N, C-alpha and C positions, 0 to 999 in steps of 0.2 A: 467324456464330453470333449469334442474337438474345438480347439480354440486357435484363433489367429491373432498375432501381435503386430500392430502397425505403428511403428515409432522410428523417427529419423535419428535419434542419438543412440549409437551403438551400445554404450554402457547401460542406458536405461533399458534398451531393448533386450539385452542379454539378461538383465537383472530381473525384468518382468517374467521372461521365459523360465527362469530357474525358480523364481518364486512361485509361479502357478503350478509348476509340477511338483514342488514341494508341499504345497497345500493339501493336494489330494492325488492319490496314484491314478484315479480315474480321469484327471485332467491331462490332456495331451496337446501340446502346441504342434500343430500340424504344418504351420508355415509362418514366416515372418516377412515383413515388408518395411522399407525404409521411407515410403512416401504414400500418399493416397492413391496415386495411379497404380503403383504395384499392388497395393492392398485390394483395390477393386478387382483387379484380375484375379488374384489368388482367391478372393471370397466367391467369386463367380465359379471358379474351378473346383474348390473344396466344399463349399456349402457348409461352413463351420456352425457349431452350436452357439458360440459366443465369439465376438470380435472385440479386442481391447485395442483402442486407437488414441494416439495423441491427437490434439487438435491442430496445432501450428506445425506444418511440414512443408517442404518444398514441392513444387510442381502441382500437388493437390492436397489441400488440408483435409483433416478427418471429417470435418462437417461437409465438405464438398463432396467426398467420397460417399458418404451416408446418404446425402441428398440424391445423388446419382443412383444409388441402389434402391432407395425408397421409390423414385420416379419409375424405376423399371420393375418394381414389385418384388424386389430381392433383398429387402431390408432385413438384416440379421439381428440377433440379440446383441446389443452393442453397449459397451461401456467406455465412455470418453474420459481421457485424463488431460489435465491442464496445469500449468505452473501457478495459475491463480483461479479463484472462484469467480470469474468475471460473469456478472449477471447477463450479458447479452449471449455469452456461450450457453449458460444454463437455460435461458429462454428458448434458444434454438434447439438444444437438446430435448426439451419437453415437447416442442413442436414435431420433432423427428420421431418422438417415442423412444428416445434412448433409454436403456433399462438401468443405467448407472452412471454417476458423474463424480469422478474422484480428483482429488488435487495432488500435485506433486509435492513432496516425495510420497508415493503411495504408501499408506499404512497397511501393514500385513493384515490386521484385523478387519479393516474396512474392505480390502480386496476379498478376503476370505468370506465374509458375511454376504457380499454382493454376489460372489460366484455360487455360493451355497443357495442363495435365495433363487437365482436364476435356474438352478438345477431342480429345485424342489417345488417352486410355487407355480401352479398352473392356472389357479383361478384366484382373483383378488376378492376380499370380502366386500369391498366398496369400489366404485368406479373412480379411483384416484390413480394418476399416472405413475408407473413404476418408478420414474425419475424421482418422485416425491415420496418414497417409502420410508425414508428416515426422518426423524424429528429435526435433525440438523439441516437437511435439504429443504424441508417444509418451512423452517424458520428463515433460511436464506431467501426462499422464494417469495415469502410474505413481505420480509424487509425490503426487497427490491421491486415490489409491485407486480411481480411476474403472476402470481395467483392471488385470489381473494379468498380469505377464510369465510366460509359459509356453505350452506347446502351439504352436498356430499363430503367435502373436505371436513366440515364439523363432525359428521358421522364417523368418518374415518379416525379423526383425532380422539374422539371419545371412546371408540371401540379399542383402538390400538394403544393410546397413551392415557386415557382417562383425563383428557383435557377438553374443557368446554368454554362457553362465553363467560362463565362466572370464575374461572381459574385466575387466581392472583399470579402475577409474574413481575419479576424485576429485571430490568435491562441495564446493563453496565457497557459503556462503549469506550474503547481505547483508541484514540487517534494517534497515529505514528507520524504522520505528515510525510515529509520527504525521506525519513528513515524507514519507511514501510518496508521496502524490498530487503534492506539490510537487516532489519530486527523482527519482522513479522513472526518467523518461525519460533524464535527465543520467547517472544512476548506471549504468543499463543499458548505455549507449553505452560508458562507461568500462570496465566489466567485460568487454564483448564484445571490446574492443581487447586487453585484458589476456589473456584466455583463448585468443584466435586466435593467439597467438605460438607455440604448440605445433604444429609442422608436421604431425607424424604422428598427431595426435589429432583426434578429432571433438568438437567442443565447442559446448554450446547454453547459452543463458541464458533462463530461464523466469521469467515474472512470477507471483507468489503474492500478490495483493492482499488476500485474507483473512487472510494471515499478515503483511501489510505488509512483504514480502520479495522479493528476487530470488534465484534459485538458478542457478549455473553448475555444469553437469556436464561434466567432461572425460573422454572415453573413451579407453581404451588408455593410461592414465596409469601405467606401470610404475615410474617413478622418483618416488616420493612425496617424498623429501627434496628432490630437485632442484626439484620443482614448488613445494613450501612455500617454499624459499629464493627461487625466482624470483618467486613471487606476493608474498612479503613486500617485495621489491624494487620491484616494480610498484606496490604499495600506497604505499610512501614517494613514489615519483614521481608519483602521483596523489592526493596527500594532500588537496589542496584539493577535488577532485571527490568524494572519499570522506568528507567531513566529515559528521557526523550519522549514520554508518553503522556498524553493528556486523558484524564479519566473523568467520566461522568456517569451518574446514576439516576434512573427514573422508575417508578413503579406504576403499573397499570393493571387492568383487568381484562382477559380475553386475548387470544392471539391476534384478533383482528385490529387491535389497537397498537401493535408492535410498531408498524411503519411510522405512524404519526407521532408516537411517543419518541421513537429514536430521532426523528427529525427535530422535535422540540429540545431534547437534551443536547443535540449537536449544535443547535443555535446559541447555546450558552457556554460552550466549551472554550470560547475565547477567554474567559475569566482565567483560564490556566496561565495566561501571561501575567497575571497580576499575582496569583497565589503560588504559582511554581509546581514543579513535579512532585508528586506524592500526595497531593491533595485532591480529594474526590469532589468533584463538582455535582452537587445534589439538587435536583428539581423536586418540589419548588422552593427550597430554602434559598437558592441562589437569587431568586427574584425579589427577596427582601433586603438585599445588600444596599446599603446607602453609599453611593460613590461621591468622592469629592470632585468639585468643579475644577477642571483644568484650564489654564490660560495658555494659548498657543505662544511659544517662545520666539516671537518675531526677531528679537535681538539676536539670537543664535543663527536663525536663517540669514539675517543681513550679514553677520560676520562670515558665514560659510560662503555666501556669494562673493563677498569682497575678496576672500582668500583665493576663490577661483579666478576671479578677474586679475588678480595679482600673479596668477600661476603658482600659488604657494600651496602645494599639495598637502605639506605637513600641516599647515594652519587650517586647510579645509577639513582634513581628516580630524583634527582636534575638535572642530565644531560638530562634526558628525557624532563624535564620542559624547560631547556635552549635550547633545540632542537626545541621545538615548538615555543617559543618566538622568536627564530632566524628567522623563516619563517613567523610568523604572527605578525610582529611589526609594520605594517602600510605601509610597502613598497609594491610596485606593482610588485610582482613576478609572472611569469607565472605558473599557476596551474599545467601544465604538468611537469614543473621542480620540483615543490614541491612534487608531487606524486613520481617521479623518486627518489628523495631524501629520501622520507619515506620508499620506498621499499628497499633502500640500507641500511638505518639505522636499520630497523627491521630485515633485513637478517643478519646484523652484530651482532644484539643481540641474535639471533637464533644460529649462529655458536659459539659465546662466551658461550651460554647456554649449547651447546654440550660438550664444553671442561671442564665446571665446573660441569657437571652432572646434570643440572637443566632440568630434563625430562619434567616438566610441561610447562616450556617456550618452549622448542623445539617442543613439540607436538602441542602447540597452534598455532605456526608460520608454517602453512602448506600453500598449494597453495591458499587456499580460502582467506587467509589474504592479499596476493598480489592482488588478484582478487578485494577485497573490496577496497583496496587502488585506484586501477585503476578505479573503478566505482564511487568512492566518489565525491559528488558535493558541500559539505559544510564543513566549519571549525569544526562544531560539529561532523560530521562523522569521520573526520581525528583524533579528540581527542578521540573519542570512540575507534578507532582501537588501539591507544597507551594504552588505558585503559585496552583493551582486552589482548593485548600482555604482558603488564607488571602487569597484575592483580594479579599474584602469589606474586610479590614483595610487593603488597599493603596488603596482608593478615594480616601481623603483625599489621598494623594500624587499621584494622577493629575489634578491641576488644572493650569491654565496656568503657575502660579508654579514656577520651578525646572525648566522644560522648555525646552531650547534650540531654536533655529531648525531645526536639522537634524531633531530628533525630531518637531517640530510639522509639518514638510513631509512627514515619513513617515507620520504619522497621517492627514494630509489625503489623501495618496495612496492609503492603505488604505481610507479611506472612500469615495473616488471610484472605486476600480478593484477593489474585492473581488470583484465579480461575475465579473472576468476571470481570477481565479486569480493575481494578481499576487504576486511572490515577493520575498524580501528582496534577492536579487542583482539583480533588475530595478530595484527602487527605488534601490539603491545606485548602479546604472549612471546612472540619471536625475539623481541628486544628486552624480555624479561622485566618489564616495567608495568605499572598499573594503568589502565585505559584512562583513568581520570587525570594522571600525571601528564601522559602523552597528549591528551586533548588539549589541556591547559598550555603546555609548552608549544605545541603546534600553533595555536591561536596567538600566543604571544609573539612568536617569532616570525610567522608568515602573515599575520594581519588578517586571517580569515580562518574558519574552522576546518576541520578535517573533511566533513561531509561535503562542504561547499567546493573544496579543493579538487577531491576525487570526482564529484560530479561534473565540474567544469573540465577536468582533464579528459574524462570520457566523452563529454559532448564534443570537445575540441577534436578528438580522434574520429568521432562520427562525422563531424563536418568534412574532414578530409576524405573519408571513405565515400560520403555521398557525392562529393564533387569529383573525386579522382578515380571512382571505380563504378562498375555496373551492378554491384552487389544489391540484392533486394533489402528492403528496409528491416525485415526480420533477421536477416543474415548479418547486417550491420549491428544490430541490437545485440545479438549474441557475442559478436566480435569485440564489442567494448564493454561487456560485462552485465548486460541486461538480458535475462532469460524470457522476459515477457515483452513482446514488441509493442503492445499497446501501452504498457507502462512506460517504455522507453520514448514513444512518441509523445506521451504526456509531459514527461520531464524535458524532452527536446524543446517542445513549444514553450514550456515555462521559462526556459533559459533564453531562448532565441526569439520568441515571438512568433515562430513558424512551425508548422509541421514538417517532418523530414522531407517528404515529397516536395513541399512547397519550396524549401530551402534549396533542394537540388535544382528545381526549375529556375529559380532566380539567379543562381551562381553559375550556371552553365551557359 
């Protein structure tokens, strides 16, 4: 079987070539290309049996290349690979008739089974796109509304997987928020191990990067209470791996109800900010929670504004801390009321910043900050928001005085390795200390957490490149440590209130 590999990163390209030829002696890589334009020419020249192509590449993307080939009647058997299971990519892949859709890093068994299927399958039992031949991909497509379960899809599911409209299933969602890119691979592995313990069930774990979540679906889950109890035990056993993760669970019947059930449990995940990591938010039990009524602390707001008018940064930050402690003191407040209070508090700071001429603060508090508050699901996210809003006040604290050697080394490692996507765990390993200790020490000495610092540092570097270079957005994303340009653009907008292209236009 003749194969062409189209991938712009040389290490991944060489790795794929070596992997393909190790899988089967009959598989031969006849050509390689570093972008879609080269790939198009080589495909026309060699007429390969299979093309394995990245999606995001310079000059011409993998999707653009395949669209050109399809329009000319030269569409090959194609396997697309991407850093994330972005639903828009999957939707386009289905429309083009792509035969496989894999995420990086490419798993050997997934590539092996996809190539084997392309080699052996000539006729499908049911008229379902080949892209949707795996239960994992079907679940992903249904979750994202790309396809509807029904008709031929139901026949296919019944024939291939013995799943029908009466099949019980349990959905567990794991929301990682702004830690998604950093922790998704590790958390996915942990959850896959957890759900695989159910012998009689078909279980899949799907990446949902647009929602910054992972979703596990366990089919044939008739004993909901048993599953809830077992999963809670598994969560306790894997508490370290599941730090910074909001977990929820809901049960339903039939694959057609997956999407609506997923949306329901997501709407309750913000209770995580009350109960904390390691607690499984279960629907419908969560609807029976009786929350205490909170009273907005106007006195704290007034003292915060008074300190800002007096240019007393230390005093203002003290009131910010009091505001946090007021809502997260162990009482059972409704998360929606907390969000409303945060929006009011932040807006009050913005208006005061206008009066005292603090342009950095007023520019920071744009509409996207209120959106972040509304979308937040964890206490950590709420604290990150206040870190971002009042970050300018913390600048005076971020000097060399009062910063210990451990944090100084951490900052140097961030500055040296931010392009490589270095994580807190990796730095802690290099310094021979625990991640928990490093995280606490960094927060204490710097006034903001590790993730906020490295995110802000990367976005700062990206701003310079957007204004001072002609690099494309996806090139800048990789330059500052983000492998997925869409994810980078989303983070950039969350921090600055603008998309990268918009920022470039306004600053030039």
